[in-house]
Every structure is written in structure tokens, then in C-alpha cells.
N, C-alpha and C positions, 0 to 999 in steps of 0.2 A: 322580562319574564314572558314565557310563551303562554299563549292561551289555547286551550284544547278546542279543536274544531268540532269534535263530537263529544260534548260533555255527557257523562253518564248520569242519567236522571234516575234517581232512586225514589221509587214511589213508596209511600208508607204502606206497610202491610196491613191495611185495614180489612181487606177481603182475601183470606188465604186461598180461596178457590179461583180467584181472578186469573192467576198465572196458568192454572190448569185449563180454564175455559179458553184463554187466549191460545194456548198450545193446540187444543182441540179445534178451535175455530180456524187455525192455520193448517192443521193436518187434514181435516176432513175434505175440503175441496181438492186438495192435492191427491189424496187417495181415490176420490171419485173420478177425477180426471184420468189417473193412471188406469183405473179399471175400464173406463169407457174406451180409452186408447187401445188397451189390450183386447177388449171385445171386438173393436173395429178391425184390428189386425187379424184376429181369429176368423171373422167373417170373410175377410179378403182371402185368407188362405183356403177357407172352405170353398169359396167361389172358384178360385184358381184350380183346386183339385177337381172340382166338378167339371170344369171346362176341359181339363186334361183327360179326364176319364172319357168324356164324350168324344174327344179327338182320337183317343186310343181305340174306342169301339168302332169309330168310322174307319180308321186305318186297318183294324182287324177285318172289317167287312170287305174293304178293298183287297186285302190280302187273300181272303177266301175266294173272291171273284177272280183275281189274277191266277191263283192256283188252279182254279177250275178251267180258265181259259188256256193256261199252259198245258194242262193235262189233255184237253181237247186237241190242242195243236200237236202234241206229241203222238197221241193216239191216231190222229189223221195223217201223220207224216208218211207212214208206210203206204197207205192207200193212195195218197196223192202223188207219191214219187216212185212207186213200184213200177217196174217195167222199163220201157224205153224212154226215159227222160233225158233231156240234154243236161250236160254238166252245169250250165248256167242256171237252169231251173232248179236243179238239186242244190246248188250253192245258195240261191235265193231262199229256198225252203229252210236250209240250215241257218241262214242269217236271221230269218224271222224267229226261228226257235231260240237262237242265241239271244236275240233282243228280248224275247218274252222271258227267258231265264234271268236275264239281267234285271228286268223290271220287277220280277218276282223277288229277287234278292234285295233290291232296293226297298221294296215294300216290307219285307221281313225286317230289315234293319230299322225302318221307320217305326214299326210296331215295337221293337225292342227298346228304341229310344223313348217312346211314349211310356212304356212300362217303367223304365228307370226314372223318368221325370215324375210319374205318379208316385213312385215309392219315395222319392226325395220330397215331393210336396206333401205327402202324407206325414213324413217326419216333421216337416215344418209346422203342419197343422197340429200335430201332437204337442210340439213344444209351445205353440201359441195357446193351446187349451190348458196346458199346465201353468203357463204364465197367468192366464185369466183366472184360473182357480186360486192361484197364490194371491193375486190382487184382490179377489173377492174375499178371501180369508182375512187379509190385512184390513180391509174396510170393515168387515164384521167385527173384528177384534177391537178396532177403534170405537165403533158404535157401542159395543158392549162395555168398554171402559167408560164411555160417556154416560151410559145408563147407570153403571155402578156408582159413578160420581155425581149423578143427578145433574148432568149438564145437557141442556137442550141445544140441538143443532141450529 
């Protein structure tokens, strides 16, 4: 005959609320831990979004500066190269202008990338906020049930 390795122990039902208290005692720390984890994740997403927005502002500032520099270079091109310039001097001037235009395009692309990253991070933050609210409601419901059944945490 086999012997059970985990015999089912049946407790006499002397206290009908004992099972409920045990369930609450088990669920309450789990719900609190989930809420704390969700709040921590939300804070991380907020910090990441803040950092990305700062980087986006810095990139936009650099873009404005490069646009101004490029416009100054273009405006001064005719004055610098008008008249009897050698072909090599004209080519160097055109090369500088092309480099400035390339740098301007790269900076514009970087600003667009930061904008996209901010939007994505904003969506992640919204999802984390929703999750935190859901976890908070779950904890509040459990605490309310405990109060209704007069169970102290």
C-alpha cells in the first residue's frame, strides 16, 4: 500500500473566518508588492521620458544653430566668391556649403528621431500609469473586502 507524500490535513471548521483571513494574509503582500513594482516602473518611464525630452530640446537647439550657420554661409557665398575667383576656391566654397547642408540634414534627422522616441516613451508611460492605477484599485478592493469582513492586516 502506498503512503501519500502530502497528506491532506483537514482542520476542523472551528473558526469560519480563518480561511478568509488566511487568504487575505496571503493576497495583501502580493498586491502591495505588485503595486510597488508598478509604481517603480512608472517612475522609470517618467525619468526616461524627461531625459529624452531634454535631449530633444538640445538637439532642436543645435538644429536652430546649424540652420543659422548654414543660412549665413549661403548668404555670404556670393559676396565671397563673386568676381575673379579661381575654380579651386569656388569648389572649396561649394564643398563647405555641401558639408553644412549635410550636417543640417543629419541634425534634422536626429531631431525627428528624438521626437519619435519621445512619442514611444510617452505611450509606455501611459501604459505604466494605467497599470499602476489598476494595481491600486486591486489593492483598494482587497482592503475594502478585509474591512467588510472585519479582518485586520
